[in-house]
N, C-alpha and C positions, 0 to 999 in steps of 0.2 A: 769317740774323740778326748783328747786330754783335754783338763783344765787350759796349759797353754797352750794349746793350739787353739781351745775357741778364743782363747782371749787374741790372739794372732788374728784370725779370722777377721772377729768384727772390726779390729784396728784396722786390716785392708778395706774391712769392707766401708768402713769412716773415712778411710783416703779416697777409695774411689769413688764414693759421693760427693765428697769436696771436691775432686778434680772435675768429675760431670757438673756440677754449679757451676765452678770456675771457667770453663769450657762454655756453657752456655751463655754466661753472663758475656761474655769477652766476643761471643758470636754475635750478641744481640746488638753490642756496641759498635761493633765495626759494619753494623749494616745501619747507624745512625749516620747523616750526613752531617755530620758537625765537627769543627775544628777545634780542639782541645787546645787551651791555655795555658795550660797548668804551670808555666814559668812567671805568669803574671799574681799566682796567687800566696807567694812567700812575703812579699811588700803588705800585706793586709794583715802578718803577724808582727812584721817590726819592718822598721825604715829608716831611713838617714834622712834627718829635713833639713832644711838650710832658711834660717833665718835670717832675715836682710837686717844691714845694722846700720843706722840713721843716722847722719850728725844734727844733734839738736839744737845748731843754731847759726847764723853765719860767720864764714871764718874761714878758715884756710890750713893746707896740709903742712904742716912743720917737717915732721921727720916719718920715715917709714923704715922700720926695722923687723930684720928674719930673724923667727927664730922656729926654726923645723918646718913644719907644716901649717905654723901660725906666721902671724905679720902682725907686728905692734905699729898700729896709726898712731902718732900723737897730731892731734887738733887743735888747733888756737883760733879763739873769736876773736873778734873785733875791739872786745876790751880786753884782750889779752890774757882772757882765761886759757888755761891748757887744759885739756882733755886727754886719754889714753886709752884707746881700747884697741884689741886684740880680735882678729879676723882670722879665717883658714887664708893661708899663703896665696894658692890660686884661685881667689876670688877676688881679690883687689883690685878695685874700682876706679882708685885713684892713684897719682903722682904726687909729688915731692913737690910743694911749693902754688898747687892749685887752691884756686880761691874755690869754696862750697857755699851752698846755701843751703838754709834750714830745710831736711827731709830728704836732702840728696845723700844716694846710698854710698855706704865706703865701701863694704865686701859682704858676705856672708860668712854667720860659723854654721857649720852641721854637727848634729847631734842624735842620737838612737832614741826612737820614740814607739810607745805599743802601734801597734796598726789599730784598725776599726776592729778587728775579730777578736783579738786579745782584749781591748778595753769593753767589747758588748759580752766576751765571757766574763769578764771581772764582774760586771753590774746584774749578769747571770745569776753567777754564785754568792754575791751578797744579798739580795733580794731575795733567793729561794732560802737561804740560812736565815735570814730575820726573819720570815715567812714561816718557815720550818718551827725556830724557836714559839715565837708568837701563837701559831697551831698548835705546839703541842701544850701548851699553857692553857689554851682555850680547850681542846678537847680533854683532858685533864679536867677540868673543872665541868665543862659539859657532861663528861663521864659518870663523875660521881655523883652530880647533880639527875640523870637518866636511872642511878639504880637507889637515891633516896626514897624514904617512904613518904614523905612528905609530896602530897598529890600536885601541889601548885609550880614546885620546882622541877619535877618530874615531867610535869606536861608541858615546861615552858623548854626545857630542854629536848625532848623530842619533838615540840614544833619547829626547832631551830636547826635539829637535823635534818629533819624530812622535809626542811625549806630548801635549805642548803644541797642534798643530795638530789635533790627535786628537778633540779633546777642549772641550766648548763653552766659552766666557771666565763665563759665568754660574756653570758648575759648577765654575770654578777659584778664582772669586770666593768660593762659599760655603767649596771646602775651606781656602783661605786666613783667612778670616777665622773659622769656625767649630771649625777644628782647628790649623791653624798658630798663628792668633792666641789660642786657647785654652792650648795647651800651650808657646806663648813667652810668654803675656801681652803679646801685640800691639795696639798701637791698632788702632781699625778704619780711620785712615787710611793705618798703615802695611800692615795689611793688603792694602787695596784697591790701593795703588799698585804694592806687590809682585806682585799678580797681574797688573795692567796690565802692569807692565817685564817680565813673564815670559811673556806673551802675545806680545807686540809683541816682543820680543826674538828669540823662535822666529822669527820671520816676517823679521825683520832679518837672522836667522844664513845663510837660505836667499839672500836679496839681495845679501847681500855674497858668499857663495858664488858666485852665479851670476855676478856682475860681475867677479871675480878670476878667475874663470876663462875668461875672455869676454877676456882680456889674454893674448897669443898667449905662449908660454914662451922666444920669444928673449926678450923685452923681460928677464924674469929672468935668462938664461942669460948677456945682454951684464952685467947689471948686476955676477952674478958672478966673471966673468971681470975686471971694474975692479977687483977687490977689496973688494967691497962683503959684509959678511955678508947673510946671511939677512933677521936682520930688519930690516937698512940698507934694501936691497932693497925689501923689500915697504913699508917706509916711506916713503922716497925716490921711488920708480918706479911700484910696479902700485897701490898704494891709492889716489894723486893720480889717476892715471888710471880707475882702476873709479869712482873715486866722481862723476865726470861722467856715468858708462855707467848709474849706481845712483841719481843724483839724483830720476829721476821717481818709480821703484817706492817710492825710499824716502822720499819725501814724500806719495806717499797713502796711503803703511799709517803714519805722524803723522795724516795727517789724518782716518784711520777709525780712528785712537787717542781722538780728541776725541769723536766722537759714540760709540765704544765705552764711555769713561767713563761714559755714561749710567747705565751698568748697575750702577757702583759704589751706586746709591742703594737697592740692594739690601739692603744691610747697614749702612743710616741712615747715609750719609755724606750732608748737604747740601748737593748739586750743584745745577746748574740743572735736571734733569730732577725731582728730590724738592723741591726750591723748588714748580715747577709745581702739582705733586700737591697739594702742602700747600695753596698757594692756590684750588686747585680745590676741594677737600673744604670749604675755609670759604665760598666764594663761589659753586660750582655755575656758575660762569662757563668751563664747561670747553672749547667750543671758541675761545673768545677767547685762554685762556691756551697751549692746546697750539701755536695758530696761533702765538704772538709768542714760544715756547721754538723752535718749531721754527724762525721768523725768525734769533732769535739764534745759533744752532748754524749755519746759512748763511752767517751776518755773517762767524764768526769763520774758517769754513774759508773760505772764500771770500776771506777778506783772506790768509791763509797758503798758499793756493792761487797769487794776484797775487805773492808776495813770492816763491816757489819758482820762476813763471816769470822772475822778473827774476834769480835766479842763476843761471837757466840761461841767457839771454841772458847774463850778463857773461861767464860759461863758455865760451860760445859763442866771443866777441871774443878769450879768450884762446889760442883755437887758431890 
């Protein structure tokens, strides 16, 4: 069999496997006695909100002038003060000359707003980004401490890494919020980000330690023989080489952190996962919302993975 024929064979086999898997999933879904409501999902990404516009005093309506889809309403208070407001034309609730009291609704103004899924996604992204940056800093410091020849420094780093890696992240979040958050009066966002950063930092420390130790000692000895100090040699010679080697596991850790950030929902941070749960509570569209939430996490992590692949290719070219 020629090489091209082998390639076509494996492509066809892949297509067959995917078709069988899709048919199996479709058959399983068809057997479930469930009413799918996909039409309700888009409003949780973006929706048109109507806000009531109320008169702030006792007065009357002097004039209503149309401006296309908008209506300009001129209000006059009992003291003669005039106020012009603009509402959607089809929502006007008053007429010219009508007497109004403080708090009466004149009409409604509509505008597009982000739904809970998008606001939850934004919360997940910025919490993950801040935690990743802090985790990288903590991991770099802890990784350098672990390879230190100072017994106290290296032991402290080892204790930190073992405690964090040996306990569940969920427990760490509870301790950070209910214990440290109570003692130091920390906001739930600070406690959640701190827990995620310390968790990621422990794994990043091991990645960085392994990356540094993978560089031959001759590199450090050559740098020191040229008159470089230890920090200079580490920053200019060792770490740049180690970074290329640790980029794949480092990126994998940060991608995992995005998914792990869903656990901060247990301390009432309204991230993507908590937003999904709140929507399900009010709509009972369990399968639709969880599938959409999973797809949103998948899209974010896939984009980040592609960015990392791009960096790897660029660094490979520089070699």
